[in-house]
N, C-alpha and C positions, 0 to 999 in steps of 0.2 A: 101693287104688291108684286114682288119679284117671284118668278116661277122657281120651284125647287128643282135641283138637279136630280136626274134618275139615280137610284141606288141599287146595287146588287148585293144581296146578302150571301155570305158563304160560311161554311163550317167544314173543318177538315180534321180528321183524327191524325195525330202525330205521336211519335214516341221520342221522349227525351230522357236520356240516361236510363233507358230500359223501362220507364214508367209511361203508360199511355196517358195522353191528355188531348184536349181539343182546342183548336184555334177557331174563334168566331169573330166575325167582323163585317164590314161593309166596304165595298169599293164604290166611290162616289164619282160620277162623271163630272168633270170640271168644265167651266165655261171657256169658249174660245177666246183668243186674244191676238193682238197685233203689236209687235215692238218695232219702233223706228230708230235706226242707228244711222249716223252720218259720219263720213270720213273724207277728208281732203288731204292730198299729199303732193309733195314736190320732190322730184328726183334730179340730182345733179349728174353731169357727166364726169365729175371728179370723185365719185364714190360715196357721196352722202345723200341722205334723203331725210325729209321731215314730214310729219303728218300730224294733224289735229283730228280729234274724234269726239263725238258725243253719243253715248249709248242710252237708249230709252228716253229719247227726246221728249216724248209726250207724257212722261211720268206714269206709264201704265202699271197698274198693280195686278200682275198676272198670277193666277194660282197654278203653280207648276206641278204640284204633287199633293195628294190628300193621303195622309197616313191613316190606315184603317185601325179600328179599335181591336185590341187583342184581349179578349176575356176581361174587359173592364166593366165594372159594375155601374159606371156613370156615363152618361152621354156627353159629358163635358170634355171627353178625351178626343176631340177632333182637331188634329194638327194639320196645318196647311203650309207647305213650302212655297215661298214666293220668289220672284225675280229681284235683281238689284235695282235700286233707285237710279235716277239719272246720274250718269258718270261721264266726266269729261277728262281729256288728257292729251298729252303730246308724246309722239314717238319720234326719237332721233336715232338714225342709223348711220354708221360709217363702215364701209367695206375696205379693209386693208389689203393691199396687193402684195 
């Protein structure tokens, strides 16, 4: 069974449009992660260069941000922002003189 991440509860009084209200929620500590990116390039003395790259080679599913609940009546409002899936590409550059 996986260990749960520590949570910090908060509540803050705020005023919106002159009406007092409260913001309630939780900050959730996210697990650490490692992303592996690779890049190889070739540069010419004639002003051009070419590179190939692969980002997130290991297909890591990192949790980048946990959006806290704002006065929600349900605990189903836990949104997690994640990183991009593996991405590959080519960069071509030419420098005009």
